[in-house]
C-alpha positions as CSV (number, residue, x, y, z in Angstrom):
1,M,8.4,2.6,-13.8
2,R,5.2,1.7,-11.9
3,V,5.2,2.2,-8.1
4,A,2.8,0.8,-5.5
5,L,2.2,2.9,-2.4
6,D,1.2,1.8,1.0
7,Y,-0.7,4.6,2.6
8,A,1.1,7.8,3.7
9,E,-1.7,9.7,5.4
10,G,0.3,11.3,8.1
11,L,0.1,8.8,11.0
12,G,3.1,8.4,13.2
13,D,6.1,10.7,13.6
14,E,5.9,14.0,11.8
15,V,9.3,13.8,10.1
16,R,8.6,10.5,8.4
17,C,5.0,11.4,7.6
18,N,6.1,14.6,5.9
19,A,8.8,12.8,3.9
20,A,6.3,10.2,2.8
21,L,3.8,12.8,1.7
22,Q,6.4,14.8,-0.2
23,L,7.6,11.7,-2.0
24,A,4.0,10.7,-2.9
25,E,3.4,14.3,-4.3
26,Q,6.5,14.0,-6.6
27,L,5.6,10.6,-8.2
28,P,4.0,10.8,-11.6
29,V,0.3,10.1,-11.0
30,A,0.0,7.7,-14.0
31,S,2.7,5.4,-12.6
32,V,1.3,5.0,-9.1
33,V,-0.9,2.1,-7.9
34,L,-2.7,1.7,-4.6
35,P,-3.5,-1.9,-3.7
36,V,-7.0,-1.8,-2.3
37,Q,-5.8,-3.6,0.7
38,T,-3.8,-0.5,1.7
39,L,-6.9,1.6,1.4
40,G,-8.7,-0.7,3.8
41,E,-5.7,-0.5,6.2
42,L,-5.8,3.3,5.9
43,M,-9.5,3.4,6.8
44,R,-8.8,1.2,9.9
45,A,-5.9,3.4,11.0
46,L,-7.8,6.6,10.5
47,T,-10.8,5.5,12.5
48,G,-8.9,3.5,15.1
49,K,-5.4,4.9,15.7
50,A,-6.1,8.5,14.6
51,R,-9.7,8.5,15.9
52,R,-11.1,10.4,13.0
53,P,-14.8,10.3,12.4
54,S,-15.7,7.6,9.9
55,T,-17.1,10.1,7.4
56,A,-13.8,12.0,7.4
57,A,-11.8,8.8,7.1
58,R,-13.9,7.7,4.2
59,D,-13.3,11.0,2.5
60,A,-9.6,10.6,3.0
61,V,-9.6,7.1,1.6
62,L,-11.7,8.1,-1.4
63,G,-9.3,11.1,-2.0
64,W,-6.4,8.7,-2.3
65,A,-8.4,6.5,-4.6
66,D,-9.4,9.5,-6.7
67,S,-5.7,10.5,-7.0
68,F,-4.2,7.2,-8.0
69,E,-5.1,3.9,-9.6
70,A,-6.7,1.5,-7.1
71,A,-5.7,-2.1,-7.8
72,D,-8.0,-4.9,-6.7
73,S,-6.8,-8.2,-5.1
74,S,-7.2,-11.2,-7.4
75,W,-7.2,-14.9,-6.7
76,T,-3.8,-15.1,-8.4
77,A,-2.4,-12.4,-6.2
78,F,-3.9,-14.1,-3.1
79,Q,-2.2,-17.4,-4.0
80,A,1.2,-15.6,-4.5
81,A,0.6,-13.9,-1.1
82,L,0.2,-17.4,0.5
83,D,3.6,-18.3,-0.9
84,L,5.1,-15.1,0.5
85,V,3.7,-16.0,3.9
86,V,5.3,-19.4,3.8
87,D,8.6,-18.5,2.1
88,H,9.3,-15.2,4.0
89,Q,7.1,-15.4,7.1
90,L,5.3,-12.2,6.1
91,P,2.0,-11.2,7.6
92,M,-0.8,-12.3,5.2
93,W,-2.1,-8.8,4.5
94,D,1.3,-7.3,3.9
95,A,2.0,-10.2,1.6
96,L,-1.2,-9.5,-0.4
97,V,-0.1,-5.9,-0.8
98,M,3.2,-7.1,-2.2
99,A,1.6,-9.6,-4.5
100,V,-1.0,-7.1,-5.9
101,A,1.9,-4.7,-6.5
102,A,3.8,-7.4,-8.5
103,E,0.7,-8.4,-10.4
104,N,0.3,-4.8,-11.5
105,R,3.8,-4.7,-12.8
106,C,5.1,-2.4,-10.0
107,R,8.9,-2.5,-9.7
108,L,8.8,-0.6,-6.4
109,L,6.6,-0.8,-3.4
110,L,6.9,2.1,-1.0
111,S,5.9,1.0,2.5
112,E,7.3,1.1,6.0
113,D,6.2,-2.5,6.5
114,F,8.9,-4.3,4.5
115,Q,12.6,-4.6,4.7
116,N,14.6,-2.8,2.0
117,G,15.3,-4.9,-1.1
118,L,12.9,-7.7,-0.2
119,L,11.9,-9.5,-3.4
120,G,8.8,-11.6,-3.4
121,A,6.0,-12.2,-5.9
122,A,7.7,-10.1,-8.5
123,S,10.7,-12.4,-8.6
124,R,8.8,-15.6,-9.2
């Protein structure tokens, strides 16, 4: 089963962050997809919220991309994301993450940004 990951870099409360990192470490590398959008969000969070130097943040983002398959956003995924925004009132960039995950045949998207069991682009 293919799984898409939203970032789990360790921002936020320690218990949740540790649980997310442990889960990511247990997933089979070949089955994990990182939508590129999540890598951009990680860069923003590390340089903004976590106030890491941009070079350290870049290295962290590239480390995630070196560890798992990075999936680009396509026009088709963007169009599906627009439908998710309209149909489910999702924020655009979260909808794009979901659509890219679906386009890459991920049956599961692990993220703190969505409600449990939400079906979107994958169910169309």
